[in-house]
C-alpha positions as protocol buffer text, in pm:
chain_id: "A"
residue {
  index: 1
  type: UNK
  ca { x: 4776 y: 16792 z: 17802 }
}
residue {
  index: 2
  type: UNK
  ca { x: 5037 y: 16549 z: 17717 }
}
residue {
  index: 3
  type: UNK
  ca { x: 5304 y: 16441 z: 17878 }
}
residue {
  index: 4
  type: UNK
  ca { x: 5529 y: 16669 z: 17745 }
}
residue {
  index: 5
  type: UNK
  ca { x: 5358 y: 16956 z: 17820 }
}
residue {
  index: 6
  type: UNK
  ca { x: 5237 y: 16864 z: 18169 }
}
residue {
  index: 7
  type: UNK
  ca { x: 5571 y: 16768 z: 18265 }
}
residue {
  index: 8
  type: UNK
  ca { x: 5689 y: 17142 z: 18144 }
}
residue {
  index: 9
  type: UNK
  ca { x: 5427 y: 17291 z: 18296 }
}
residue {
  index: 10
  type: UNK
  ca { x: 5551 y: 17084 z: 18683 }
}
residue {
  index: 11
  type: UNK
  ca { x: 5859 y: 17182 z: 18625 }
}
residue {
  index: 12
  type: UNK
  ca { x: 5771 y: 17546 z: 18546 }
}
residue {
  index: 13
  type: UNK
  ca { x: 5546 y: 17625 z: 18850 }
}
residue {
  index: 14
  type: UNK
  ca { x: 5760 y: 17457 z: 19101 }
}
residue {
  index: 15
  type: UNK
  ca { x: 6056 y: 17635 z: 18997 }
}
residue {
  index: 16
  type: UNK
  ca { x: 5854 y: 17976 z: 18994 }
}
residue {
  index: 17
  type: UNK
  ca { x: 5755 y: 17887 z: 19291 }
}
residue {
  index: 18
  type: UNK
  ca { x: 6093 y: 17843 z: 19466 }
}
residue {
  index: 19
  type: UNK
  ca { x: 6218 y: 18140 z: 19300 }
}
residue {
  index: 20
  type: UNK
  ca { x: 6005 y: 18352 z: 19449 }
}
residue {
  index: 21
  type: UNK
  ca { x: 6110 y: 18205 z: 19773 }
}
residue {
  index: 22
  type: UNK
  ca { x: 6454 y: 18185 z: 19789 }
}
residue {
  index: 23
  type: UNK
  ca { x: 6446 y: 18520 z: 19858 }
}
residue {
  index: 24
  type: UNK
  ca { x: 6289 y: 18631 z: 20107 }
}
residue {
  index: 25
  type: UNK
  ca { x: 6362 y: 18773 z: 20424 }
}
residue {
  index: 26
  type: UNK
  ca { x: 6334 y: 18634 z: 20769 }
}
residue {
  index: 27
  type: UNK
  ca { x: 5978 y: 18857 z: 20778 }
}
residue {
  index: 28
  type: UNK
  ca { x: 5900 y: 18741 z: 20427 }
}
residue {
  index: 29
  type: UNK
  ca { x: 5904 y: 18376 z: 20475 }
}
residue {
  index: 30
  type: UNK
  ca { x: 5773 y: 18415 z: 20813 }
}
residue {
  index: 31
  type: UNK
  ca { x: 5484 y: 18688 z: 20789 }
}
residue {
  index: 32
  type: UNK
  ca { x: 5089 y: 18549 z: 20771 }
}
residue {
  index: 33
  type: UNK
  ca { x: 4828 y: 18810 z: 20751 }
}
residue {
  index: 34
  type: UNK
  ca { x: 4446 y: 18747 z: 20836 }
}
residue {
  index: 35
  type: UNK
  ca { x: 4580 y: 18369 z: 20955 }
}
residue {
  index: 36
  type: UNK
  ca { x: 4665 y: 18286 z: 20602 }
}
residue {
  index: 37
  type: UNK
  ca { x: 4954 y: 18078 z: 20599 }
}
residue {
  index: 38
  type: UNK
  ca { x: 5342 y: 18212 z: 20529 }
}
residue {
  index: 39
  type: UNK
  ca { x: 5582 y: 18187 z: 20226 }
}
residue {
  index: 40
  type: UNK
  ca { x: 5745 y: 17880 z: 20482 }
}
residue {
  index: 41
  type: UNK
  ca { x: 5394 y: 17700 z: 20527 }
}
residue {
  index: 42
  type: UNK
  ca { x: 5280 y: 17749 z: 20130 }
}
residue {
  index: 43
  type: UNK
  ca { x: 5628 y: 17559 z: 20107 }
}
residue {
  index: 44
  type: UNK
  ca { x: 5558 y: 17291 z: 20329 }
}
residue {
  index: 45
  type: UNK
  ca { x: 5201 y: 17258 z: 20232 }
}
residue {
  index: 46
  type: UNK
  ca { x: 5323 y: 17168 z: 19918 }
}
residue {
  index: 47
  type: UNK
  ca { x: 5596 y: 16965 z: 20024 }
}
residue {
  index: 48
  type: UNK
  ca { x: 5287 y: 16754 z: 20201 }
}
residue {
  index: 49
  type: UNK
  ca { x: 5127 y: 16712 z: 19867 }
}
residue {
  index: 50
  type: UNK
  ca { x: 5390 y: 16630 z: 19674 }
}
residue {
  index: 51
  type: UNK
  ca { x: 5521 y: 16314 z: 19941 }
}
residue {
  index: 52
  type: UNK
  ca { x: 5153 y: 16195 z: 19909 }
}
residue {
  index: 53
  type: UNK
  ca { x: 5130 y: 16220 z: 19530 }
}
residue {
  index: 54
  type: UNK
  ca { x: 5484 y: 16025 z: 19507 }
}
residue {
  index: 55
  type: UNK
  ca { x: 5386 y: 15765 z: 19741 }
}
residue {
  index: 56
  type: UNK
  ca { x: 4996 y: 15745 z: 19549 }
}
residue {
  index: 57
  type: UNK
  ca { x: 5196 y: 15700 z: 19193 }
}
residue {
  index: 58
  type: UNK
  ca { x: 5410 y: 15444 z: 19348 }
}
residue {
  index: 59
  type: UNK
  ca { x: 5152 y: 15218 z: 19392 }
}
residue {
  index: 60
  type: UNK
  ca { x: 5126 y: 14913 z: 19197 }
}
residue {
  index: 61
  type: UNK
  ca { x: 4845 y: 14907 z: 18964 }
}
residue {
  index: 62
  type: UNK
  ca { x: 4650 y: 14562 z: 19070 }
}
residue {
  index: 63
  type: UNK
  ca { x: 4638 y: 14819 z: 19360 }
}
residue {
  index: 64
  type: UNK
  ca { x: 4515 y: 15104 z: 19267 }
}
residue {
  index: 65
  type: UNK
  ca { x: 4287 y: 14918 z: 19037 }
}
residue {
  index: 66
  type: UNK
  ca { x: 4098 y: 14743 z: 19358 }
}
residue {
  index: 67
  type: UNK
  ca { x: 4102 y: 15032 z: 19542 }
}
residue {
  index: 68
  type: UNK
  ca { x: 3992 y: 15326 z: 19378 }
}
residue {
  index: 69
  type: UNK
  ca { x: 3821 y: 15172 z: 19058 }
}
residue {
  index: 70
  type: UNK
  ca { x: 3952 y: 15225 z: 18697 }
}
residue {
  index: 71
  type: UNK
  ca { x: 3860 y: 15572 z: 18541 }
}
residue {
  index: 72
  type: UNK
  ca { x: 3586 y: 15506 z: 18257 }
}
residue {
  index: 73
  type: UNK
  ca { x: 3546 y: 15843 z: 18115 }
}
residue {
  index: 74
  type: UNK
  ca { x: 3811 y: 16066 z: 17922 }
}
residue {
  index: 75
  type: UNK
  ca { x: 4017 y: 16263 z: 18168 }
}
residue {
  index: 76
  type: UNK
  ca { x: 3921 y: 16632 z: 18254 }
}
residue {
  index: 77
  type: UNK
  ca { x: 4102 y: 16880 z: 18066 }
}
residue {
  index: 78
  type: UNK
  ca { x: 4365 y: 17119 z: 18271 }
}
residue {
  index: 79
  type: UNK
  ca { x: 4155 y: 17411 z: 18197 }
}
residue {
  index: 80
  type: UNK
  ca { x: 3814 y: 17222 z: 18346 }
}
residue {
  index: 81
  type: UNK
  ca { x: 3974 y: 17058 z: 18646 }
}
residue {
  index: 82
  type: UNK
  ca { x: 4155 y: 17400 z: 18788 }
}
residue {
  index: 83
  type: UNK
  ca { x: 3797 y: 17535 z: 18694 }
}
residue {
  index: 84
  type: UNK
  ca { x: 3601 y: 17252 z: 18919 }
}
residue {
  index: 85
  type: UNK
  ca { x: 3924 y: 17274 z: 19184 }
}
residue {
  index: 86
  type: UNK
  ca { x: 3863 y: 17705 z: 19184 }
}
residue {
  index: 87
  type: UNK
  ca { x: 3485 y: 17644 z: 19267 }
}
residue {
  index: 88
  type: UNK
  ca { x: 3569 y: 17389 z: 19586 }
}
residue {
  index: 89
  type: UNK
  ca { x: 3726 y: 17666 z: 19734 }
}
residue {
  index: 90
  type: UNK
  ca { x: 3552 y: 17951 z: 19675 }
}
residue {
  index: 91
  type: UNK
  ca { x: 3257 y: 17733 z: 19804 }
}
residue {
  index: 92
  type: UNK
  ca { x: 3439 y: 17697 z: 20118 }
}
residue {
  index: 93
  type: UNK
  ca { x: 3645 y: 17363 z: 20026 }
}
residue {
  index: 94
  type: UNK
  ca { x: 3997 y: 17393 z: 20287 }
}
residue {
  index: 95
  type: UNK
  ca { x: 4284 y: 17142 z: 20273 }
}
residue {
  index: 96
  type: UNK
  ca { x: 4236 y: 16829 z: 20501 }
}
residue {
  index: 97
  type: UNK
  ca { x: 4431 y: 16858 z: 20894 }
}
residue {
  index: 98
  type: UNK
  ca { x: 4700 y: 16630 z: 20722 }
}
residue {
  index: 99
  type: UNK
  ca { x: 4808 y: 16938 z: 20453 }
}
residue {
  index: 100
  type: UNK
  ca { x: 4842 y: 17197 z: 20726 }
}
residue {
  index: 101
  type: UNK
  ca { x: 5101 y: 17283 z: 20751 }
}
residue {
  index: 102
  type: UNK
  ca { x: 5277 y: 17422 z: 21138 }
}
residue {
  index: 103
  type: UNK
  ca { x: 5478 y: 17751 z: 21143 }
}
residue {
  index: 104
  type: UNK
  ca { x: 5784 y: 17782 z: 21026 }
}
residue {
  index: 105
  type: UNK
  ca { x: 6093 y: 17919 z: 21086 }
}
residue {
  index: 106
  type: UNK
  ca { x: 6325 y: 18125 z: 20828 }
}
residue {
  index: 107
  type: UNK
  ca { x: 6640 y: 17890 z: 20907 }
}
residue {
  index: 108
  type: UNK
  ca { x: 6415 y: 17567 z: 20771 }
}
residue {
  index: 109
  type: UNK
  ca { x: 6398 y: 17749 z: 20433 }
}
residue {
  index: 110
  type: UNK
  ca { x: 6684 y: 17638 z: 20200 }
}
residue {
  index: 111
  type: UNK
  ca { x: 6650 y: 17301 z: 20354 }
}
residue {
  index: 112
  type: UNK
  ca { x: 6308 y: 17267 z: 20287 }
}
residue {
  index: 113
  type: UNK
  ca { x: 6319 y: 17454 z: 19923 }
}
residue {
  index: 114
  type: UNK
  ca { x: 6583 y: 17173 z: 19859 }
}
residue {
  index: 115
  type: UNK
  ca { x: 6338 y: 16891 z: 19947 }
}
residue {
  index: 116
  type: UNK
  ca { x: 6075 y: 17047 z: 19727 }
}
residue {
  index: 117
  type: UNK
  ca { x: 6318 y: 17039 z: 19425 }
}
residue {
  index: 118
  type: UNK
  ca { x: 6378 y: 16669 z: 19468 }
}
residue {
  index: 119
  type: UNK
  ca { x: 6017 y: 16602 z: 19574 }
}
residue {
  index: 120
  type: UNK
  ca { x: 5909 y: 16723 z: 19240 }
}
residue {
  index: 121
  type: UNK
  ca { x: 6193 y: 16563 z: 19057 }
}
residue {
  index: 122
  type: UNK
  ca { x: 6120 y: 16196 z: 19199 }
}
residue {
  index: 123
  type: UNK
  ca { x: 5705 y: 16285 z: 19103 }
}
residue {
  index: 124
  type: UNK
  ca { x: 5827 y: 16405 z: 18706 }
}
residue {
  index: 125
  type: UNK
  ca { x: 6002 y: 16094 z: 18713 }
}
residue {
  index: 126
  type: UNK
  ca { x: 5701 y: 15838 z: 18872 }
}
residue {
  index: 127
  type: UNK
  ca { x: 5495 y: 16002 z: 18611 }
}
residue {
  index: 128
  type: UNK
  ca { x: 5751 y: 15943 z: 18299 }
}
residue {
  index: 129
  type: UNK
  ca { x: 5741 y: 15584 z: 18431 }
}
residue {
  index: 130
  type: UNK
  ca { x: 5343 y: 15586 z: 18358 }
}
residue {
  index: 131
  type: UNK
  ca { x: 5143 y: 15550 z: 17977 }
}
residue {
  index: 132
  type: UNK
  ca { x: 4930 y: 15797 z: 17837 }
}
residue {
  index: 133
  type: UNK
  ca { x: 4670 y: 15508 z: 17887 }
}
residue {
  index: 134
  type: UNK
  ca { x: 4815 y: 15431 z: 18223 }
}
residue {
  index: 135
  type: UNK
  ca { x: 4741 y: 15834 z: 18355 }
}
residue {
  index: 136
  type: UNK
  ca { x: 4388 y: 15813 z: 18225 }
}
residue {
  index: 137
  type: UNK
  ca { x: 4257 y: 15471 z: 18387 }
}
residue {
  index: 138
  type: UNK
  ca { x: 4449 y: 15455 z: 18683 }
}
residue {
  index: 139
  type: UNK
  ca { x: 4275 y: 15649 z: 18960 }
}
residue {
  index: 140
  type: UNK
  ca { x: 4357 y: 15796 z: 19337 }
}
residue {
  index: 141
  type: UNK
  ca { x: 4143 y: 16025 z: 19574 }
}
residue {
  index: 142
  type: UNK
  ca { x: 4167 y: 16372 z: 19628 }
}
residue {
  index: 143
  type: UNK
  ca { x: 4067 y: 16523 z: 19915 }
}
residue {
  index: 144
  type: UNK
  ca { x: 3792 y: 16759 z: 19728 }
}
residue {
  index: 145
  type: UNK
  ca { x: 3781 y: 16662 z: 19386 }
}
residue {
  index: 146
  type: UNK
  ca { x: 3699 y: 16304 z: 19472 }
}
residue {
  index: 147
  type: UNK
  ca { x: 3877 y: 16006 z: 19270 }
}
residue {
  index: 148
  type: UNK
  ca { x: 4022 y: 16170 z: 19038 }
}
residue {
  index: 149
  type: UNK
  ca { x: 4247 y: 15967 z: 18725 }
}
residue {
  index: 150
  type: UNK
  ca { x: 4651 y: 15990 z: 18751 }
}
residue {
  index: 151
  type: UNK
  ca { x: 4619 y: 16185 z: 18526 }
}
residue {
  index: 152
  type: UNK
  ca { x: 4425 y: 16502 z: 18653 }
}
residue {
  index: 153
  type: UNK
  ca { x: 4603 y: 16439 z: 18910 }
}
residue {
  index: 154
  type: UNK
  ca { x: 4936 y: 16525 z: 18776 }
}
residue {
  index: 155
  type: UNK
  ca { x: 4744 y: 16832 z: 18672 }
}
residue {
  index: 156
  type: UNK
  ca { x: 4629 y: 16928 z: 18990 }
}
residue {
  index: 157
  type: UNK
  ca { x: 4965 y: 16854 z: 19132 }
}
residue {
  index: 158
  type: UNK
  ca { x: 5132 y: 17185 z: 18854 }
}
residue {
  index: 159
  type: UNK
  ca { x: 4783 y: 17415 z: 18908 }
}
residue {
  index: 160
  type: UNK
  ca { x: 4764 y: 17349 z: 19251 }
}
residue {
  index: 161
  type: UNK
  ca { x: 5164 y: 17489 z: 19270 }
}
residue {
  index: 162
  type: UNK
  ca { x: 5066 y: 17799 z: 19043 }
}
residue {
  index: 163
  type: UNK
  ca { x: 4777 y: 17915 z: 19239 }
}
residue {
  index: 164
  type: UNK
  ca { x: 5021 y: 17899 z: 19597 }
}
residue {
  index: 165
  type: UNK
  ca { x: 5225 y: 18076 z: 19392 }
}
residue {
  index: 166
  type: UNK
  ca { x: 4980 y: 18370 z: 19276 }
}
residue {
  index: 167
  type: UNK
  ca { x: 4857 y: 18336 z: 19644 }
}
residue {
  index: 168
  type: UNK
  ca { x: 5213 y: 18380 z: 19786 }
}
residue {
  index: 169
  type: UNK
  ca { x: 5231 y: 18672 z: 19539 }
}
residue {
  index: 170
  type: UNK
  ca { x: 4960 y: 18871 z: 19705 }
}
residue {
  index: 171
  type: UNK
  ca { x: 5034 y: 18837 z: 20039 }
}
residue {
  index: 172
  type: UNK
  ca { x: 5400 y: 18937 z: 19962 }
}
residue {
  index: 173
  type: UNK
  ca { x: 5234 y: 19259 z: 19753 }
}
residue {
  index: 174
  type: UNK
  ca { x: 5074 y: 19316 z: 20067 }
}
residue {
  index: 175
  type: UNK
  ca { x: 5360 y: 19294 z: 20347 }
}
residue {
  index: 176
  type: UNK
  ca { x: 5556 y: 19523 z: 20086 }
}
residue {
  index: 177
  type: UNK
  ca { x: 5228 y: 19788 z: 20085 }
}
residue {
  index: 178
  type: UNK
  ca { x: 5284 y: 19795 z: 20499 }
}
């Protein structure tokens, strides 16, 4: 996926998630079923991911090369990477503890949405500061996917948001059928 398309995907998926969350009432925002995260917890999880990704994208390139090595193969496509992630989840992969959110109050909703939108904008700015060659060459670790290129990490960030949007829609549909 070219950088322009990727940025549009990040923007669209973030806007779609925010649009879903912004009008949720207290019950909808705080509701969880079968120990699955609430909408608020999904939002905090996405914030935690973007905070770490933003840090990764600011590391100096010599540090990235020294610590994580150079990607010697072509980055996987958006769809291939999404399928690998989906298979890992189906195989039981879970978010590491650092990304697991505590319960979230409805009172925090507006400030969390603002923080999420700001982090996404910051990430897109950082993404724009990398050439396509750099996005394919430099790597960062992913807790489920292993060492992946910066471009793959950007793709992951986009479809990860979409994944949480779909999961949240399903949870909200369950709530509304009660």
